[in-house]
C-alpha angles and dihedrals in degrees: 000000000000119000090248093055091042092055092045094048094041094050091046090053091049092052093043090057095038101044087036094061092048090050091048093050099042111030118092122260099014116131090244099049111147117079117248121181094206092053090046096051092042093053092048090051092048088048088059089049092053094046096047090049091055102039104026098090093050108039107008087254105260100156090175135075087216092059092043094049092042090053090050091050090051089051100241097105127053115250091218090067096050097088096052092047093050092049091050092049094049092048091047092051092052092045094051092051091047092054090051089054092050097050095041095042095118091052093046087056089053092052108066100127099078121047090184091063091053094048092047091059091061107033146357133272131175124261087226118021110233106137099200092049093040088054091050092050092054091046092052095044092050091044089058091049095049095040092054092046092052093049094048094047096039084224092264125143109232126208126239115189090334094308127110113255113205114243114237144127090309090065092071096043131255098272100052093049091046090053090049092054091045091053092049091049094050096044105034107010100090093070101062105354090262101258091172085166129068092208091053090057112027101047094049091043089057088050090052089052097050105032118094097247115170113233096005120153133196122338086219097235090172087071098034095091093063099066087046103046102030096057091050090051091047093049093048092048089051091051091051092045090050091054093047092051091049089056095047 
């Protein structure tokens, strides 16, 4: 599997599991209807576990433009590969959300009374809208994610049969990164929905905008820039902080 396909497939799996649990817990007439934050955060974490297991050996398992750019800023990922990784991640995020819509179509059709439910399946929105603080929350949550990843990998590029293997979530193993995401979701997620990943939010938000969902409302494009820009800022700050601490 090429790194491009691995990032696309891995991100699609992550969004299939993540958007899937939200659909299962919120759409009418599923056997799991009745939202539960612990179930939600657990499924997202296990989605990371599944995705890292599949894609880790081939791409390093980034699944996020924030991780990819943060790794490049830190110097352990080549800048020339950033664009292809980001494209794969965005396509994978959209694909995963699209599959959720296909398999839950009957239940989407039964849930036309609450546009907020439909939007929440695809993308994030804050519990209380305060854009500066919402931005800060996403920066801090992504900082934690990136900071932990860098410390667990040591930010070193490993070699595989003489070729450079990109450092990513796969370098620390599926379970540690899943536990990191689970912890972030439980501790910080209730404020903004913890996007911590532009591909997790933007691709599915585009799907929400273009899919024929009955009773859907706004895709909240006024907020959409925050889960894109803030995670990238948080990841870059974590990379810089990691370097500063290594020099101290």
